[in-house]
N, C-alpha and C positions, 0 to 999 in steps of 0.2 A: 488271410493274414493277423497275427496276431502281433501284438505290438508290447514293449517290455520296459521296464523301469529301466532299463538300463538304455534304449531305443530317445526315449525320454529325457534322461539327463547320463551320459555319458558321466563315465566312474572320471574321467578328466577333467571333468567342471566340477568336481565334487572334493578335490582335490582342493588345500586352504596354500592361498599366495602367498609366497620367498616374502619374508622379511624383509623389508627396504633400507639398506642403515639410514639412519639419520645422517646431515651433514656437522659436518662440526662447527662449534658455536664460533662467533667469528672472537678474534681479539682487540684489544688498543690497537692503537698503532703504534710502535716504538718512536723514540727519540729522534733517530737518528732515520724514520720516512719521516716523508710530510705531506699533509695533506691532500687531496686535489684542489685544485683552485674550485669554489664551489660546494664544499664538501662542508659537514658540517666539522664542528671541534668535539672533540671527547667532552659527554658531560651534559653537552647540552642537545635537547629535546627535537628526536628530526620528524618531519611530515610525514605520514602515511604509515603503511604497515615495518613492522619491528620485526626480523628474523631474527626469532630465538632457538633455534633449533629443535624445539617441539611442538606440537600442534595444541592447538587453541584449546579451552574450555569453553566451550558454548552454553556448558548449564551454570553460567551463573548467570542469576537475574540485573536486569540493566537497571541505576541506578533512576528512581523516578527525577522527571524534567521540571514538575512543580509539586509544591506541596498539597497534601488530598485536602479536599471541601470539609470543614467543617458539622458535625449535625448540624448546629442552628443557623451558618450559613447554608445547606441542604435547605433545613425547614424555609425558612424565608426565601430562599428560591421559587420553591413550591410553590409556598403562599402566592406571592406574586404573578406564578404562571396559569394558576389555575385563575385567580382574579382577573386575568388578561383574556383564560379562555374564555370565560364565565361573560365576561362586557362581550366579548366578539360576538359568542350565538345570541345574546341576546339581542345587539343591534345589527344581526345579520337578517338579511329580510325573508319574509315566507318563501320555502321554496314548494314553485306552480311550475311544475311541470308542464304542463296544458301548454302556458305562455312558456317559457323555456323554448318547447316544441314548436310552436311557429311561429319566435324569433329565427331559430334556426333553418326550417323548411324558406319563411320570408328573405332570411341571408342566402342559401343555398339559388334561389333563386337570379335573385339580384346578380350573386355571381357568376349565374351560368350564362345570364341576358349579355355581361359586360362583358367575360371568355370571348363568348362568341358574337362580341361585337367591335372584339378586336382584331378577330382571323380575318373577319371580312375588311375588315381593315387594309390588311397586309395584302390583301388577294387581286 
């Protein structure tokens, strides 16, 4: 048995979708119509999304929330961070892997003993 392109993608699936009509733009209420209670007055900003009758343009970059850091500020922060990192590296104890391994083995042994004592108490 062989497969064809028609089996993989039927011609009906390749047709372009029909054009969906856009809703008519909203118009302001006429003076004879009174707005519903709780409705906003014309010209006042409304919370939430606004129906404009057109698709939103998602390619507009958002505005920056804060001002960018100036190069002089960046340099000052980098100097401070570098100095702090060096200070911490110099004050850190030497890495003694053997002592750390002994400490962890002792911790595991005492932990296991405590756990066994707790189990024996509950029995």
